[in-house]
C-alpha angles and dihedrals in degrees: 000000000000118000092236090059093054087056097058131065116250140149126233118246106174143330136198131165096349094318106123117188130196149150124239106242112242093001119185093260121181116105097318112208114348104223112217102164135041087235096051111148093221095057114129113261111266097017112121127196130187129178115245117218115238117205109199128184140156089288098053126271143299123216130185105223108186132000106191115228094027136086113340091350093061109121090003118152098354091168092068095245096118117155122188118195142164135218125197113200130185126235113290093016114146117201107183163183112359135136141183133227097205108005125094117206126209111197131195113181100202108171131029125006127292132195099211120196123198124184125184108233095170108114093204095048123110087228098047109156096014117141124206131187122200125187103207140152133089093344094048110024105198136161110222120196112200117193126211114283097033113114113224142178143139149220124217107232127192128031102293134076116258130222122212117191112193142170129211126203089223134040114261111284114176090204090065096054123084130182140210120192112270088240096044103172096222095046085045093184116186108233092169117117106255100229098158 
C-alpha cells in the first residue's frame, strides 16, 4: 500500500485478490472535480472518456455507441463474456453508489441528462479518494469506461427520463458487486441540484 495512504484516515470497504477498497474518512465531498473534457487532468486514474458522434437529421438522430477494439472499448471483454444492457430511469432517480471488484463497465448515456459521480475506492491508486462529476447524455454524448474499484452512480437531472446503455466485460455476477449508501457520510457527495 502506498505510503501516502497509510498517512490518511480511511475505512476499508472490500478486498479481493490484492485489490483493497476503502473510503477516505471525512473526505471533502461536494461534487469533487467537474469533468468537462475527456482530457481533464483531474480525471480518476484508469477512467477513460471518449466523445460519441451524434448524427442528427429531420427524422431524429443516429449515434454509434460502441466500436469494439477502438477507444474505450479497446481490449474490452477479451474473454468473450461481454454483456450489453440498458437502464431507463425516471427524473430525479439516484442509483448509487456501487462498485465492482473484477468487472469493468463501459457506459454510454444516450437519452436525457445524467449527473454521474465517480469515486476512487482503490487504496493503492494515485487518485485514491478523488471524486469526479460528469454531466452527460443527449447534450454531451460520451463513453465512460469505469475500472474495477471505482465507485459510481448517477442522478437523472432535468424533467425527462434518461437511458443508459452499458457494456460489461463479464456477465452479471452479484458476488462481484458492492454497494455504499447513496449518502455515505465520508464520500459526502452532493446530490442536490446546483441552482445557484
